[in-house]
C-alpha positions in Angstrom: -5.0 3.0 1.4 -6.8 6.3 2.6 -9.6 6.2 4.5 -11.3 9.5 5.4 -13.6 8.5 7.8 -15.8 10.7 10.1 -14.3 13.0 12.5 -17.2 12.9 15.0 -17.7 9.5 17.6 -20.9 8.1 17.8 -23.0 8.8 20.9 -22.0 5.5 22.4 -18.2 5.7 21.8 -17.4 7.0 25.3 -18.5 3.6 26.7 -17.4 1.5 23.8 -14.6 -0.9 24.4 -11.1 -0.8 22.3 -11.1 -2.8 19.5 -8.2 -4.0 17.6 -8.1 -5.6 13.8 -6.4 -8.6 15.9 -5.1 -7.8 19.1 -2.9 -5.2 20.5 0.7 -7.0 19.7 -0.1 -8.1 16.3 -1.8 -4.9 15.5 1.4 -2.9 16.5 3.7 -5.5 14.7 1.7 -5.3 11.4 0.7 -2.1 11.2 4.2 -0.7 11.7 5.8 -1.2 14.8 8.0 -4.2 13.2 9.8 -1.5 11.5 10.9 -0.1 15.1 13.0 -3.4 15.7 13.8 -4.8 12.3 15.2 -1.5 10.8 17.8 -0.6 13.5 19.4 -4.4 13.5 19.5 -4.1 9.7 21.4 -0.8 10.0 23.9 -2.2 12.3 24.3 -5.5 10.5 27.9 -6.3 10.4 29.0 -6.7 6.6 30.0 -10.4 6.9 26.0 -11.4 7.3 24.6 -8.7 4.6 24.8 -11.2 1.6 22.8 -14.0 3.5 20.1 -11.2 4.9 20.0 -9.5 1.6 18.9 -13.0 0.0 16.5 -13.7 2.8 14.8 -10.2 2.9 14.5 -10.2 -1.0 12.8 -13.6 -0.7 10.6 -12.7 2.3 9.6 -9.4 0.6 8.2 -11.0 -2.4 6.5 -13.6 -0.3 4.8 -10.9 1.7 4.5 -8.1 -1.2 3.1 -9.9 -4.1 0.0 -11.4 -2.4 -0.9 -7.9 -1.2 -1.3 -6.8 -4.7 -2.9 -9.9 -5.5 -5.6 -9.4 -2.7 -6.3 -5.7 -4.1 -7.5 -7.4 -7.5 -9.6 -9.7 -5.8 -11.5 -7.4 -3.6 -11.7 -4.5 -6.4 -13.2 -6.8 -9.1 -15.5 -8.8 -6.8 -18.9 -8.1 -8.0 -17.4 -5.6 -10.6 -20.5 -5.4 -13.1 -22.7 -4.3 -10.2 -20.1 -1.7 -8.9 -20.0 -0.4 -12.8 -23.8 -0.4 -12.7 -23.9 1.6 -9.4 -26.2 -0.8 -7.7 -25.8 0.2 -4.1 -23.0 2.7 -5.0 -23.2 6.5 -5.1 -22.6 8.0 -8.5 -19.2 9.4 -7.6 -18.1 6.0 -6.5 -19.6 4.3 -9.8 -17.5 6.6 -11.8 -14.2 6.1 -9.8 -14.7 2.4 -10.1 -15.0 2.5 -13.6 -12.0 4.9 -14.3 -9.9 2.8 -11.9 -11.0 -0.5 -13.2 -11.4 0.3 -16.9 -10.0 3.2 -18.3 -6.6 3.5 -16.3 -5.4 -0.2 -17.4 -6.5 0.5 -20.7 -4.5 3.7 -21.0 -1.6 2.0 -19.4 -1.8 -1.1 -21.9 -1.9 1.5 -24.7 1.2 3.6 -23.3 3.0 0.2 -23.0 2.0 -1.1 -26.1 2.9 2.2 -28.1 6.2 2.3 -26.3 7.2 -1.2 -27.2 5.8 -1.3 -30.6 7.9 1.9 -31.6 11.0 0.9 -29.8 10.8 3.9 -27.4 13.1 2.9 -24.5 13.1 6.8 -23.2 9.3 7.1 -23.4 8.7 3.9 -21.4 11.6 4.7 -19.1 9.6 7.6 -18.0 6.9 5.1 -16.6 9.6 4.3 -13.9 9.5 7.8 -12.7 5.8 7.6 -12.8 6.0 4.4 -10.6 8.1 6.2 -7.9 5.8 8.9 -7.9 2.4 6.9 -7.2 4.4 4.4 -5.0 5.4 7.3 -2.5 2.1 8.6 -2.7 0.4 5.4 -1.9 2.6 4.7 1.3 1.6 8.1 2.5 -2.0 7.6 2.2 -2.0 4.2 3.3 -0.2 5.3 6.6 -2.7 7.9 7.0 -5.2 5.3 6.3 -4.0 3.1 9.2 -4.0 5.9 11.5 -7.7 6.8 10.5 -8.7 2.7 11.0 -7.1 2.5 14.5 -9.0 5.9 15.3 -12.2 4.4 14.7 -11.5 0.9 16.1 -10.3 2.7 19.5 -13.1 5.8 19.3 -10.4 8.3 19.6 -11.4 10.6 16.4 -9.5 13.2 14.8 -11.3 16.5 14.0 -11.5 17.9 10.4 -8.6 20.3 11.2 -6.3 17.6 12.6 -6.9 15.6 9.6 -5.8 18.3 7.7 -2.6 18.8 9.3 -1.8 14.9 8.9 -2.6 14.9 5.0 -0.6 18.2 4.3 2.2 16.8 6.4 2.2 13.5 4.4 2.0 15.0 1.2 4.8 17.6 2.2 7.4 14.7 3.3 6.5 12.5 0.0 7.1 15.4 -2.0 10.3 16.2 -0.3 11.6 12.7 -0.5 10.5 12.4 -4.1 12.3 15.7 -5.2 15.4 14.2 -3.5 15.6 11.2 -5.7 15.6 13.6 -8.7 18.6 16.1 -7.5 20.5 15.7 -10.8 20.0 14.2 -13.9 21.2 10.5 -13.7 20.8 7.7 -16.0 19.5 4.4 -13.9 18.0 1.1 -14.9 14.9 -1.1 -13.9 14.8 -4.3 -15.5 17.2 -3.8 -18.0 15.5 -0.5 -19.3 17.5 3.0 -18.8 15.5 5.9 -17.5 16.5 9.3 -16.4 15.8 11.3 -13.3 15.4 14.8 -13.7 17.4 17.9 -12.4 15.7 19.7 -9.4 16.9 23.2 -8.5 18.6 23.6 -5.0 16.2 26.1 -4.2 13.0 24.1 -4.8 14.7 21.4 -2.6 15.3 23.9 0.0 11.7 25.0 -0.2 10.5 21.7 -0.2 12.6 20.5 2.9 11.2 23.6 5.0 7.9 22.9 4.3 8.2 19.2 5.5 10.2 20.3 8.3 7.7 22.8 9.4 4.5 20.3 8.7 6.3 17.6 10.8 6.6 20.0 13.7 2.8 21.1 13.2 2.0 17.5 13.3 4.0 16.6 16.6 2.1 19.7 18.2 -1.0 18.4 17.2 -0.4 14.7 18.9 0.8 16.5 21.8 -2.1 18.6 22.3 -4.2 15.5 21.8 -2.5 13.6 24.1 -2.7 16.2 27.1 -6.4 16.9 26.4 -7.6 13.3 26.4 -5.4 12.4 29.5 -2.7 10.4 27.5 -5.1 8.6 25.0 -4.0 8.2 21.5 -4.5 5.4 18.9 -0.9 4.4 19.3 -0.9 1.7 16.8 -2.1 4.2 14.3 0.3 6.9 15.1 3.0 4.3 14.7 1.7 3.3 11.4 1.9 7.0 10.3 5.0 7.9 11.4 6.9 4.9 10.3 5.2 5.2 6.9 6.3 8.8 6.4 9.6 8.8 7.9 11.0 5.1 8.0 9.7 4.1 4.9 10.0 7.0 2.6 12.1 10.0 3.6 15.0 7.9 5.2 14.7 4.7 3.5 17.7 5.3 1.3 20.0 5.6 4.6 20.6 1.8 4.2 20.3 -0.5 0.9 18.6 -3.4 3.3 16.1 -1.1 4.4 15.0 -0.6 0.6 14.5 -4.7 0.3 12.7 -4.7 3.6 10.3 -1.9 3.4 8.0 -2.9 0.9 7.4 -6.4 2.6 6.6 -4.1 6.0 4.1 -1.7 3.7 2.5 -5.1 2.5 2.3 -6.6 6.0 0.6 -3.2 7.1 -2.0 -3.4 4.3 -2.6 -7.4 4.8 -3.8 -6.7 8.5 -6.8 -4.7 7.1 -7.4 -6.7 4.1 -7.6 -10.2 6.1 -9.7 -8.5 8.7 -12.0 -7.2 6.1 -12.2 -10.6 4.3 -12.5 -12.3 7.5 -15.8 -10.3 8.2 -16.9 -11.0 4.6 -16.9 -14.7 5.0 -18.4 -14.5 8.5 -21.3 -12.7 7.3 -22.3 -15.8 5.0 -25.0 -18.0 6.0 -23.0 -21.2 6.6 -20.1 -19.4 8.0 -20.0 -21.4 11.2 -20.6 -24.6 9.7 -18.0 -27.4 9.6 -16.4 -28.2 6.1 -18.1 -31.8 4.9 -14.3 -32.7 4.0 -12.5 -34.1 6.9 -9.3 -32.9 5.6 -10.3 -29.4 6.2 -12.0 -30.2 9.7 -9.0 -29.1 11.5 -9.8 -25.5 10.4 -12.8 -25.3 12.0 -15.8 -23.2 10.6 -15.9 -22.8 6.9 -15.1 -19.2 6.9 -11.8 -19.9 8.1 -11.2 -22.2 5.1 -12.6 -19.7 2.8 -10.1 -17.0 4.1 -7.3 -19.4 3.7 -8.4 -19.9 0.3 -8.6 -15.9 -0.4 -5.0 -15.9 0.9 -3.7 -18.7 -1.2 -5.3 -17.3 -4.4 -3.7 -14.0 -3.7 -0.5 -15.4 -3.4 -1.1 -17.1 -6.8 -2.3 -14.1 -8.4 0.9 -12.3 -7.3 3.0 -15.0 -8.6 1.4 -14.8 -12.1 1.5 -11.1 -12.2 5.0 -10.4 -11.3 7.0 -13.5 -12.6 5.1 -16.3 -14.4 3.0 -14.5 -17.1 5.6 -11.8 -18.1 8.5 -14.3 -18.0 6.2 -16.4 -20.3 5.6 -13.4 -22.5 9.2 -12.7 -22.7 10.0 -16.0 -24.3 6.9 -16.0 -26.4 6.6 -12.5 -27.7 9.4 -11.3 -30.2 10.7 -7.7 -29.6 13.9 -5.8 -30.2 16.0 -6.9 -27.0 18.8 -4.6 -27.9 16.9 -1.5 -27.8 14.2 -2.5 -24.9 16.6 -5.0 -22.6 16.1 -8.7 -22.2 13.2 -8.2 -19.5 10.7 -6.2 -21.2 7.7 -7.8 -19.9 8.7 -7.7 -16.3 9.7 -4.2 -16.6 6.1 -3.8 -17.8 4.2 -6.0 -15.1 6.0 -4.5 -12.0 5.1 -0.9 -13.0 1.8 -1.8 -14.3 0.7 -3.4 -10.9 2.3 -0.7 -9.0 0.6 2.1 -10.6 -2.8 0.5 -10.9 -2.7 -0.5 -7.1 -2.7 3.1 -6.2 -5.9 3.7 -8.3 -7.2 0.3 -7.0 -6.9 1.5 -3.8 -7.9 5.1 -4.0 -11.5 3.6 -5.0 -11.9 0.7 -2.7 -11.0 2.3 1.0 -12.8 5.6 0.3 -15.4 7.0 3.0 -18.8 6.1 1.3 -18.0 2.6 -0.1 -20.7 0.6 1.6 -18.7 -2.6 1.9 -15.9 -0.9 3.8 -18.4 0.5 6.4 -20.3 -2.9 6.5 -17.2 -5.1 6.8 -14.2 -3.3 8.1 -15.2 -2.4 11.5 -17.3 -5.2 12.7 
């Protein structure tokens, strides 16, 4: 999620009250503050508890992680025909919807079909590297997007120059972290399929590390200068979201194997905070939003918009379960292929990579500046 929002505050910003997605504590926890408590605990966890915590974190991660992917499909493809026709959307955004919603998935389907039918395990394995590339990029853009969201809610806007510093630093840290995972050529596995990292020369790692360190220092100076200039005022929840996304979730995540399990859940929780607020505002905009459900069993939920938001969340969880587990497992049983060459979990491999990579392209369109739905529903 990368929101490139206006750098200039409206005239009323000086007197506008602070706003939150859900509240100061919930925003802090969901946007990234949870990492400041959970990750240190996991790092110092005694070895005798690691097996139990590993299983718990694995299950919790999927419980939170998979619905966030489902929600991106729910929002992106809602009214998709209208978006493709460009009704209410600028030409550039219309083209982006067509590319991300039609061209990209068809291209990925063709890639996986060709690799599977030809039994080219090496070609398919390259998709794992691509997933790592796009997932890291997505984490950076979402962390930046959360900072922009909180800045708009708090009316503490960043200048264009500050935004350039933030974005450059994000990409520098991400690129250095990604190169580190490819220091030497090694064979690894993802869902039973081999893939290879590639060798990165030491001089390139040194350059990338130097740039990341310099940009991190420049970003810290920028935050300090803004803090001094505005009397200690910063969009703190957004700053925490940006910092933990870059450093705790990307650069230093490999310091502890348990972090690798729980970080996707934290990233998804960050996403859900925005999506659930967005969807709540969408449902509140409907004419019968405040009416109570005619069914007594749902009366406890109050207004109809709450029931609809709950249905949205449940449906997202179902989509996530179908996409990550149920459909690929069924295809594995029903579709014959060379398991000796492509492993025993080919369709799980394809589904996980497809969803992760496609998610990057969906978000890159949905949450852009100029999307009329974002400006209408996210900041109400």
